[in-house]
TORTILUM-596974 format. One record per residue (C-alpha): residue number from 1; residue in one letter; x, y negated, z negated. Coordinates in steps of 0.25 Angstrom, whole numbers, plus 5000, padded with zeros to 4 digits. Layout:
! residues N
NODE | n | res | u | v | w
NODE | NUM | a | X | Y | Z
...
***
This chain:
! residues 187
NODE | n | res | u | v | w
NODE | 1 | m | 5573 | 4646 | 5023
NODE | 2 | g | 5560 | 4638 | 5025
NODE | 3 | v | 5554 | 4635 | 5039
NODE | 4 | g | 5558 | 4620 | 5037
NODE | 5 | h | 5572 | 4623 | 5034
NODE | 6 | a | 5573 | 4632 | 5047
NODE | 7 | l | 5569 | 4621 | 5055
NODE | 8 | m | 5579 | 4611 | 5050
NODE | 9 | r | 5590 | 4607 | 5060
NODE | 10 | r | 5605 | 4605 | 5058
NODE | 11 | a | 5612 | 4592 | 5062
NODE | 12 | a | 5626 | 4586 | 5064
NODE | 13 | f | 5625 | 4572 | 5058
NODE | 14 | l | 5636 | 4564 | 5065
NODE | 15 | d | 5642 | 4550 | 5062
NODE | 16 | r | 5643 | 4541 | 5074
NODE | 17 | d | 5655 | 4533 | 5074
NODE | 18 | g | 5668 | 4542 | 5074
NODE | 19 | v | 5659 | 4555 | 5076
NODE | 20 | i | 5651 | 4553 | 5089
NODE | 21 | n | 5658 | 4540 | 5094
NODE | 22 | a | 5671 | 4534 | 5092
NODE | 23 | a | 5673 | 4524 | 5080
NODE | 24 | e | 5681 | 4512 | 5082
NODE | 25 | v | 5692 | 4513 | 5071
NODE | 26 | r | 5697 | 4500 | 5066
NODE | 27 | n | 5705 | 4498 | 5053
NODE | 28 | c | 5704 | 4513 | 5052
NODE | 29 | l | 5689 | 4513 | 5050
NODE | 30 | p | 5679 | 4517 | 5061
NODE | 31 | h | 5669 | 4508 | 5067
NODE | 32 | p | 5657 | 4510 | 5076
NODE | 33 | p | 5657 | 4506 | 5091
NODE | 34 | a | 5652 | 4492 | 5092
NODE | 35 | t | 5646 | 4493 | 5106
NODE | 36 | l | 5642 | 4503 | 5116
NODE | 37 | d | 5655 | 4501 | 5123
NODE | 38 | e | 5663 | 4505 | 5111
NODE | 39 | l | 5655 | 4518 | 5109
NODE | 40 | r | 5663 | 4530 | 5112
NODE | 41 | i | 5658 | 4544 | 5110
NODE | 42 | l | 5669 | 4553 | 5104
NODE | 43 | p | 5674 | 4564 | 5113
NODE | 44 | g | 5667 | 4577 | 5111
NODE | 45 | v | 5655 | 4572 | 5104
NODE | 46 | e | 5645 | 4575 | 5115
NODE | 47 | r | 5649 | 4590 | 5115
NODE | 48 | a | 5650 | 4591 | 5100
NODE | 49 | l | 5635 | 4586 | 5099
NODE | 50 | e | 5631 | 4595 | 5110
NODE | 51 | r | 5637 | 4607 | 5102
NODE | 52 | l | 5630 | 4603 | 5090
NODE | 53 | h | 5617 | 4602 | 5097
NODE | 54 | d | 5619 | 4616 | 5103
NODE | 55 | a | 5621 | 4622 | 5089
NODE | 56 | g | 5608 | 4616 | 5084
NODE | 57 | y | 5613 | 4603 | 5077
NODE | 58 | l | 5607 | 4590 | 5078
NODE | 59 | t | 5617 | 4578 | 5080
NODE | 60 | i | 5613 | 4566 | 5072
NODE | 61 | v | 5621 | 4554 | 5071
NODE | 62 | v | 5621 | 4547 | 5057
NODE | 63 | t | 5629 | 4534 | 5057
NODE | 64 | n | 5631 | 4521 | 5049
NODE | 65 | q | 5631 | 4509 | 5057
NODE | 66 | p | 5633 | 4498 | 5047
NODE | 67 | d | 5638 | 4488 | 5057
NODE | 68 | v | 5624 | 4485 | 5060
NODE | 69 | a | 5621 | 4480 | 5046
NODE | 70 | r | 5635 | 4473 | 5046
NODE | 71 | g | 5631 | 4465 | 5059
NODE | 72 | v | 5643 | 4471 | 5067
NODE | 73 | t | 5634 | 4478 | 5077
NODE | 74 | s | 5619 | 4478 | 5080
NODE | 75 | r | 5609 | 4490 | 5078
NODE | 76 | s | 5606 | 4489 | 5093
NODE | 77 | m | 5621 | 4492 | 5097
NODE | 78 | v | 5621 | 4504 | 5087
NODE | 79 | d | 5608 | 4509 | 5094
NODE | 80 | a | 5614 | 4507 | 5107
NODE | 81 | i | 5627 | 4515 | 5103
NODE | 82 | h | 5617 | 4526 | 5098
NODE | 83 | a | 5609 | 4526 | 5111
NODE | 84 | r | 5622 | 4528 | 5118
NODE | 85 | l | 5626 | 4540 | 5109
NODE | 86 | r | 5612 | 4546 | 5110
NODE | 87 | a | 5613 | 4545 | 5126
NODE | 88 | a | 5627 | 4552 | 5126
NODE | 89 | l | 5626 | 4562 | 5115
NODE | 90 | r | 5616 | 4572 | 5109
NODE | 91 | l | 5612 | 4566 | 5096
NODE | 92 | d | 5599 | 4569 | 5089
NODE | 93 | g | 5599 | 4557 | 5081
NODE | 94 | i | 5606 | 4544 | 5076
NODE | 95 | y | 5604 | 4539 | 5062
NODE | 96 | v | 5610 | 4526 | 5058
NODE | 97 | c | 5613 | 4518 | 5045
NODE | 98 | w | 5613 | 4503 | 5049
NODE | 99 | h | 5617 | 4499 | 5035
NODE | 100 | d | 5630 | 4495 | 5028
NODE | 101 | d | 5635 | 4500 | 5015
NODE | 102 | a | 5629 | 4489 | 5007
NODE | 103 | d | 5615 | 4493 | 5011
NODE | 104 | r | 5616 | 4506 | 5003
NODE | 105 | c | 5607 | 4514 | 5012
NODE | 106 | n | 5605 | 4529 | 5012
NODE | 107 | c | 5608 | 4530 | 5027
NODE | 108 | r | 5622 | 4524 | 5027
NODE | 109 | k | 5632 | 4535 | 5026
NODE | 110 | p | 5637 | 4540 | 5016
NODE | 111 | q | 5623 | 4541 | 5012
NODE | 112 | p | 5615 | 4553 | 5019
NODE | 113 | g | 5603 | 4545 | 5023
NODE | 114 | l | 5605 | 4546 | 5038
NODE | 115 | l | 5608 | 4561 | 5038
NODE | 116 | l | 5595 | 4563 | 5029
NODE | 117 | e | 5587 | 4555 | 5038
NODE | 118 | a | 5592 | 4562 | 5051
NODE | 119 | a | 5590 | 4576 | 5043
NODE | 120 | r | 5575 | 4572 | 5040
NODE | 121 | d | 5573 | 4567 | 5055
NODE | 122 | h | 5579 | 4579 | 5061
NODE | 123 | n | 5575 | 4590 | 5051
NODE | 124 | v | 5590 | 4593 | 5048
NODE | 125 | d | 5596 | 4603 | 5038
NODE | 126 | l | 5607 | 4594 | 5032
NODE | 127 | a | 5614 | 4606 | 5025
NODE | 128 | h | 5616 | 4612 | 5039
NODE | 129 | s | 5620 | 4599 | 5046
NODE | 130 | f | 5633 | 4592 | 5047
NODE | 131 | l | 5638 | 4577 | 5046
NODE | 132 | i | 5649 | 4573 | 5055
NODE | 133 | g | 5656 | 4560 | 5051
NODE | 134 | d | 5669 | 4553 | 5052
NODE | 135 | r | 5668 | 4545 | 5039
NODE | 136 | w | 5666 | 4548 | 5024
NODE | 137 | k | 5652 | 4542 | 5024
NODE | 138 | d | 5648 | 4552 | 5035
NODE | 139 | v | 5653 | 4564 | 5027
NODE | 140 | a | 5646 | 4559 | 5014
NODE | 141 | a | 5633 | 4557 | 5021
NODE | 142 | g | 5633 | 4571 | 5026
NODE | 143 | q | 5637 | 4576 | 5012
NODE | 144 | k | 5626 | 4569 | 5005
NODE | 145 | a | 5616 | 4574 | 5016
NODE | 146 | g | 5620 | 4588 | 5014
NODE | 147 | c | 5627 | 4590 | 5027
NODE | 148 | r | 5640 | 4597 | 5030
NODE | 149 | t | 5650 | 4586 | 5034
NODE | 150 | i | 5661 | 4585 | 5044
NODE | 151 | w | 5671 | 4573 | 5044
NODE | 152 | i | 5678 | 4568 | 5056
NODE | 153 | k | 5690 | 4563 | 5050
NODE | 154 | y | 5697 | 4551 | 5056
NODE | 155 | d | 5707 | 4542 | 5050
NODE | 156 | y | 5698 | 4531 | 5045
NODE | 157 | d | 5703 | 4523 | 5033
NODE | 158 | e | 5691 | 4527 | 5024
NODE | 159 | q | 5688 | 4537 | 5013
NODE | 160 | e | 5687 | 4551 | 5017
NODE | 161 | p | 5674 | 4559 | 5015
NODE | 162 | a | 5672 | 4566 | 5002
NODE | 163 | p | 5673 | 4581 | 5002
NODE | 164 | p | 5667 | 4590 | 5005
NODE | 165 | i | 5668 | 4588 | 5020
NODE | 166 | d | 5664 | 4601 | 5028
NODE | 167 | y | 5673 | 4598 | 5039
NODE | 168 | v | 5684 | 4588 | 5044
NODE | 169 | t | 5687 | 4586 | 5058
NODE | 170 | d | 5692 | 4576 | 5069
NODE | 171 | g | 5679 | 4575 | 5078
NODE | 172 | l | 5665 | 4579 | 5081
NODE | 173 | a | 5669 | 4591 | 5090
NODE | 174 | s | 5677 | 4598 | 5079
NODE | 175 | a | 5666 | 4595 | 5069
NODE | 176 | v | 5655 | 4602 | 5078
NODE | 177 | d | 5665 | 4614 | 5080
NODE | 178 | w | 5665 | 4615 | 5065
NODE | 179 | i | 5650 | 4613 | 5064
NODE | 180 | l | 5647 | 4624 | 5074
NODE | 181 | e | 5657 | 4634 | 5068
NODE | 182 | s | 5652 | 4632 | 5054
NODE | 183 | r | 5637 | 4633 | 5058
NODE | 184 | g | 5630 | 4642 | 5048
NODE | 185 | m | 5641 | 4640 | 5037
NODE | 186 | a | 5634 | 4639 | 5023
NODE | 187 | r | 5635 | 4626 | 5017
***
C-alpha cells in the first residue's frame, strides 16, 4: 500500500430525499420538499451521521435536483434547504446535479459524476466507501463509482436497483449498523 493510498478517506455518500429528509410521495413516486416548511429530517438521521463520523467516515450528500431545470423550484430554494441541512446535521459536503434527464450529463445519477467529483475533492477511496439511496438511480451510481451499495427500500412505483446490491434495509439507522458491522470486510 503506497503512502497516497494510506491517506485516502472513507465516505458514506447519501442521497438526500428519502434518506436524510422525508420525501413527499405522490402517485407512488417520491418528490423533494418544495419549501423550507416542508423539509423534515427523518428520525434517527442526526445520530446515524454522528456514528459514521465517529467511525471515521465522511458524510457526503449526492442529490439530483431536476426540479430546478424543470422550473418547478428555484436554485435559491434548494440552496436554502441545503443550508438548513448543514446547520442541523454533520455533513462534509453536498453535491448537486441541477440537470434533467434530457441534459445527458455525467453528474445526474445513475451516472457516477457526483460521487467521482466528491471523491476527488475529499481524497475518498471509493472501494472502501458506501452509497446509501432509496432509488435505483442512486444504487446504479454507487455501483458505477465502485462503492458498496445500500438500498433503502420503499414502496415506490418504479424499477428496483439491478443487482448486486450489498444491503437492503428500511432506513439510515440500520444502514449505518450494517456499515459499522461490516467494516473491514473484503470487497
